[in-house]
C-alpha positions in Angstrom: -1.2 -16.1 33.0 -3.0 -13.6 30.8 -1.2 -12.0 27.9 -1.8 -8.5 26.6 -1.9 -8.4 22.8 -0.6 -5.1 21.4 -1.1 -3.2 18.1 1.7 -4.5 15.8 3.8 -2.4 13.5 2.1 -4.1 10.6 3.8 -1.9 8.0 7.2 -0.1 8.0 7.0 3.4 9.4 3.4 3.1 10.5 2.9 4.8 13.9 -0.8 4.2 14.2 -3.4 1.7 12.9 -7.0 0.8 13.4 -8.8 -2.5 13.8 -10.8 -2.7 10.6 -12.5 -6.0 11.5 -12.2 -8.3 14.5 -11.9 -11.9 13.3 -12.3 -13.5 16.8 -15.0 -13.2 19.4 -15.0 -13.0 23.2 -14.5 -16.4 24.8 -13.1 -18.0 21.6 -10.2 -20.3 22.0 -7.4 -19.7 19.5 -4.0 -21.1 18.6 -0.8 -19.5 17.3 -1.3 -18.3 13.7 -5.0 -17.8 13.9 -6.0 -14.5 12.4 -7.0 -12.1 15.2 -8.1 -9.0 13.2 -7.8 -7.1 9.9 -5.6 -4.0 10.7 -6.0 -0.9 8.6 -3.1 1.5 8.1 -2.5 4.4 5.8 -1.9 2.2 2.8 -3.5 -1.1 3.2 -5.6 -3.5 5.3 -3.5 -6.5 6.5 -4.4 -9.6 8.4 -2.8 -9.9 11.9 -2.3 -13.4 13.2 -2.0 -14.3 16.9 1.5 -15.0 18.2 0.2 -16.8 21.2 -2.6 -19.3 22.1 -5.3 -19.0 24.6 -8.9 -17.8 25.2 -10.0 -14.3 24.1 -10.8 -12.7 27.5 -11.2 -9.1 26.4 -11.2 -7.0 23.2 -10.0 -3.6 24.2 -10.5 -1.6 21.0 -13.6 -1.0 18.9 -13.5 -1.5 15.2 -12.5 1.8 13.4 -10.7 3.2 16.5 -7.2 4.5 15.7 -4.5 3.5 18.3 -0.8 3.8 18.4 1.6 1.0 17.6 2.3 -0.9 20.8 -1.0 -0.1 22.5 -3.0 -3.0 24.1 -5.8 -4.2 21.8 -6.8 -7.5 23.4 -6.2 -9.9 26.3 -5.6 -13.7 25.9 -5.4 -16.2 28.8 -6.9 -19.3 30.3 -10.7 -19.7 30.2 -12.3 -18.0 33.2 -9.1 -16.3 34.3 -9.5 -13.2 36.4 -7.9 -10.2 34.7 -9.2 -7.5 36.9 -5.7 -6.9 38.3 -4.0 -6.8 35.0 -1.9 -3.7 34.8 -3.2 -0.9 32.4 -5.1 -3.2 30.0 -6.7 -0.3 28.1 -4.9 1.7 25.4 -4.4 5.3 26.4 -4.1 6.5 22.8 -7.3 5.0 21.4 -9.3 7.8 19.8 -12.2 7.5 17.4 -11.7 8.7 13.9 -13.0 12.3 13.4 -16.6 12.5 12.2 -17.2 13.6 8.6 -18.6 17.0 7.9 -21.9 15.5 6.7 -22.6 13.7 10.0 -23.3 14.9 13.5 -20.4 14.6 16.0 -20.1 11.2 17.6 -19.5 10.6 21.3 -16.1 9.3 22.2 -15.9 5.5 22.4 -15.4 3.7 25.7 -11.7 3.0 26.2 -12.5 -0.6 27.0 -14.7 -2.1 24.3 -15.0 -5.2 22.2 -15.7 -5.6 18.5 -17.9 -6.6 16.9 -19.9 -6.7 20.2 -19.5 -4.0 22.9 -18.4 -5.0 26.4 -19.7 -3.1 29.5 -17.4 -0.3 30.4 -16.0 0.2 33.9 -17.3 3.7 33.7 -21.1 4.0 34.4 -21.1 7.6 33.0 -19.7 6.3 29.8 -22.3 3.5 29.7 -25.0 6.0 30.1 -23.6 8.2 27.3 -23.5 5.2 25.0 -27.0 4.2 25.9 -28.2 7.7 25.2 -26.7 7.6 21.6 -28.6 4.6 20.0 -28.0 6.0 16.5 -24.2 6.0 16.8 -22.6 4.8 13.6 -19.6 2.5 13.6 -17.6 3.1 10.5 -14.0 2.2 9.6 -11.6 5.0 8.7 -11.4 3.5 5.2 -15.1 3.7 4.6 -15.2 7.2 6.1 -12.5 8.4 3.7 -14.2 6.8 0.6 -17.5 8.3 1.6 -15.9 11.7 1.9 -14.2 11.4 -1.4 -17.5 10.2 -3.1 -19.6 12.8 -1.3 -21.9 10.1 0.2 -23.8 10.9 3.4 -23.0 8.1 5.9 -26.2 8.8 7.7 -28.2 7.8 4.7 -26.7 4.3 4.6 -28.0 1.1 6.3 -25.2 -0.8 7.8 -25.1 -4.6 7.2 -22.0 -5.3 9.2 -21.9 -6.6 12.9 -24.1 -4.5 15.1 -25.3 -2.4 12.1 -21.8 -1.3 11.2 -21.4 0.4 7.8 -19.0 -1.6 5.7 -17.5 -1.0 2.3 -20.2 -3.1 0.5 -22.9 -0.7 1.9 -21.0 2.2 0.5 -20.5 0.6 -2.9 -24.2 0.1 -3.2 -25.0 3.7 -2.5 -26.0 5.8 -5.6 -23.5 8.4 -6.7 -24.5 11.9 -5.4 -25.1 14.8 -7.7 -23.6 17.3 -5.4 -19.8 17.6 -4.9 -18.1 16.0 -1.9 -18.8 18.0 1.3 -15.2 17.6 2.5 -13.8 19.7 -0.4 -14.8 23.2 0.7 -14.6 25.8 -2.1 -13.3 29.2 -1.2 -13.9 31.9 -3.8 -11.6 34.9 -3.5 -12.7 38.4 -4.4 -11.5 40.7 -7.1 -9.1 39.2 -9.7 -7.8 36.3 -7.5 -8.6 32.8 -8.6 -11.0 30.6 -6.8 -9.8 27.4 -5.3 -10.8 24.2 -3.4 -9.0 22.8 -0.3 -9.0 19.0 -0.4 -8.0 17.6 3.0 -5.0 15.3 3.1 -5.7 11.6 3.4 -3.5 9.4 5.6 -2.0 7.8 2.5 -1.2 11.2 1.0 0.5 12.3 4.3 2.5 9.0 4.3 3.7 9.4 0.7 4.7 13.0 1.4 6.6 12.0 4.5 8.4 9.1 2.9 9.4 10.9 -0.3 10.5 14.1 1.4 12.7 12.0 3.6 14.1 10.2 0.6 14.9 13.3 -1.4 16.4 14.9 1.7 18.6 12.1 2.8 19.4 9.9 -0.2 21.9 11.2 -2.7 20.1 10.6 -6.0 21.8 10.5 -9.3 20.2 9.7 -12.7 21.2 7.8 -15.8 19.0 7.8 -19.0 19.0 5.3 -21.9 16.9 4.9 -25.1 15.9 1.3 -25.8 14.9 0.1 -29.3 11.9 -2.2 -28.6 10.7 -3.3 -32.1 11.8 -6.9 -31.4 10.2 -6.8 -28.0 6.8 -5.6 -29.4 6.9 -8.3 -32.1 7.8 -11.0 -29.5 5.0 -9.8 -27.1 2.5 -10.1 -29.9 3.6 -13.6 -30.6 3.5 -14.6 -27.0 0.0 -13.2 -26.5 -1.3 -15.0 -29.5 -0.2 -18.3 -28.0 -0.4 -17.9 -24.3 -3.5 -18.0 -22.1 -2.3 -15.0 -20.1 -1.8 -11.6 -21.8 1.7 -10.3 -21.2 2.2 -6.5 -21.0 5.2 -4.5 -22.1 5.8 -3.8 -18.4 6.0 -7.5 -17.6 8.9 -7.7 -20.1 10.5 -4.7 -18.3 10.3 -6.4 -15.0 11.8 -9.6 -16.3 14.6 -7.7 -18.1 15.4 -5.6 -14.9 15.5 -8.8 -12.8 17.7 -10.6 -15.3 20.1 -7.5 -15.5 20.4 -7.6 -11.7 21.5 -11.2 -11.9 23.9 -10.2 -14.6 25.3 -7.4 -12.4 24.8 -8.8 -8.8 26.7 -5.9 -7.2 23.7 -3.7 -8.1 21.2 -5.9 -6.3 21.8 -4.2 -2.9 20.2 -2.1 -0.3 21.9 0.5 1.9 22.2 0.0 5.7 23.8 2.0 8.5 26.6 -0.5 9.0 26.7 -2.6 5.8 25.4 -2.8 2.2 23.2 -5.9 1.9 23.6 -7.9 -1.3 20.8 -10.2 -2.4 21.0 -13.5 -4.2 17.4 -13.2 -5.6 15.5 -10.3 -7.0 12.5 -9.0 -5.0 11.1 -6.1 -7.0 8.6 -3.4 -6.0 6.0 -2.5 -8.7 4.4 0.9 -8.4 0.6 0.6 -8.5 -1.7 3.7 -8.7 -4.7 3.4 -6.4 -7.5 5.6 -5.3 -5.9 8.4 -3.4 -2.3 7.5 -3.8 0.4 5.0 -4.7 1.5 1.7 -3.2 4.5 -0.5 -4.2 3.8 -4.2 -3.6 6.8 -6.5 -3.9 7.1 -9.3 -6.5 9.3 -12.1 -5.1 12.1 -13.9 -7.0 11.2 -12.3 -10.3 14.3 -13.8 -12.0 12.8 -17.3 -11.5 9.4 -16.4 -12.9 8.3 -16.8 -16.5 6.7 -13.9 -18.3 3.2 -15.4 -17.9 3.8 -15.9 -14.1 5.0 -12.3 -13.8 1.9 -11.1 -15.7 -0.5 -13.2 -13.5 1.2 -12.2 -10.2 1.4 -8.5 -11.1 -2.3 -8.4 -12.0 -3.2 -10.1 -8.7 -1.1 -7.7 -6.6 -2.6 -4.7 -8.5 -6.1 -5.9 -8.0 -5.7 -6.5 -4.3 -3.7 -3.2 -3.9 -6.7 -1.3 -5.2 -9.0 -3.2 -2.9 -6.6 -2.5 0.1 -6.2 -6.2 0.6 -2.5 -6.6 0.4 -0.8 -8.7 3.1 1.9 -7.3 5.3 4.8 -9.2 3.7 3.7 -8.1 0.2 4.5 -4.4 1.1 7.9 -5.1 2.8 11.4 -5.6 1.4 12.6 -5.5 -2.2 15.9 -4.2 -3.5 14.7 -2.5 -6.7 11.6 -0.8 -8.0 9.9 -0.1 -11.4 7.5 2.7 -12.1 5.9 2.8 -15.6 4.0 5.9 -16.8 4.2 5.1 -20.5 0.5 4.1 -20.6 -0.2 7.7 -19.8 1.7 9.1 -22.7 4.7 10.2 -20.6 7.9 9.8 -22.7 10.5 10.4 -19.9 10.6 11.1 -16.2 12.7 10.6 -13.0 11.4 8.6 -10.0 12.2 9.0 -6.3 13.9 6.1 -4.6 11.9 4.3 -1.8 14.5 3.6 1.0 16.1 1.3 1.9 16.1 0.3 -1.8 19.0 1.6 -3.8 17.4 2.2 -7.2 14.2 2.7 -9.2 13.7 2.5 -12.9 11.3 5.0 -14.5 9.8 3.7 -17.8 8.4 6.0 -20.5 6.2 5.5 -23.6 7.4 3.3 -26.4 6.9 5.5 -29.5 8.0 5.5 -33.1 10.7 8.1 -34.1 13.4 8.6 -36.7 16.7 6.8 -35.9 20.0 6.3 -37.7 20.9 2.7 -38.5 24.3 2.1 -40.2 24.3 5.7 -41.4 20.8 5.5 -42.9 17.6 7.1 -41.6 15.0 4.6 -40.4 11.9 4.5 -38.2 12.2 2.6 -34.9 10.2 2.2 -31.7 12.1 3.8 -28.8 11.4 3.5 -25.1 13.3 5.9 -22.8 14.2 4.7 -19.3 15.7 6.6 -16.4 17.5 5.0 -13.6 17.5 6.8 -10.2 20.3 5.4 -8.0 21.5 5.9 -4.5 25.1 7.0 -4.7 25.9 5.6 -1.3 25.3 2.1 -2.6 25.9 2.4 -6.3 28.7 4.3 -8.0 28.2 5.8 -11.4 30.1 3.1 -13.2 28.2 0.3 -11.5 24.9 1.9 -12.3 25.9 2.4 -15.9 26.9 -1.3 -16.1 23.5 -2.4 -14.8 21.7 0.0 -17.2 23.7 -1.4 -20.2 22.8 -4.9 -19.1 19.1 -3.9 -19.0 19.2 -2.3 -22.4 20.8 -5.4 -23.9 18.1 -7.7 -22.3 15.2 -5.5 -23.4 16.6 -5.1 -27.0 17.2 -8.9 -27.3 14.1 -10.2 -25.6 14.2 -13.7 -26.9 16.8 -14.5 -24.2 14.3 -13.9 -21.5 12.2 -16.8 -22.7 14.9 -19.4 -22.4 
């Protein structure tokens, strides 16, 4: 019996997604676990694997079309099986992404289509409309957004993807335009009022706004601040980098120290739930990564078990794939704790917003030299200020202070992290 494959909730809190690339073709026989498609959400492109086996009888959604989670996207069944009587196979919510200002309006896609090859529609009027628009450009939402931000006219590009589809590689080869992006429309006010530019919200920016507004509105934050003297840490890092094949950053030490402190104070390694507080035996930690147009927080697993060089290598890999929108689904889910470091931008101190259901996030500032008092004498030391944002539902003040003291002890005595 034929099975309808539906758009999965590939990322937490995603209500819509688009097929970025189909990885199967009509008539192909597949097994459980075979990748069906690359699915694009507001924050990433993730690979979606089939949860059933069979022959691909129909692909219901074109590449680049935004549909709701739970909508049908494909039909699998036995080879040659008749699916004409299959109930409501086409997604009702499938709508093409809005055309960019620099391109002419595109006709709406057929509700029953395949990608990368188009299947005949059941509607002859729609078939005629499609045939009458031979110059129609198929472009993923990601490429559309990047083209808008870079000010590149999609009509000027030659698509090298299936069926002449414009892919990201085509966009990357395009020369940078001299003119400003067309999507940012300047509006100059009269008189003494200032001029301004309206920059449309991206899907990622809307998602960040929604999540962080929800966090600040529903999670009772409180904050603890500590100054860490990191002279020994800087000296140890220099020695490690002189001998290791992988360069270790100051932030790698911070991640290791935070994970070790969570093992020292296991009651702080928790997330808040409606009926229970979940305590973890390992440390899965989110690492804030700034990317084009926003921020993502991929999760580093079992940090307490990793060496500093392993942490450095894995963080670099996650950051590289995050910026290329190539993180996998499981790499954006879970985690009990997060670290956000703005020290490289010269920020000395800041407070971060918790990403629910996590219960805490550590904000790390710049390590800078300043005057300190040591045994009643003035001296110069390297100080790094950290701020812990904690969820008061899961962590009381004393418990959070205990964890922060453990972190400071680890970061100020870094040799213990190597043994």
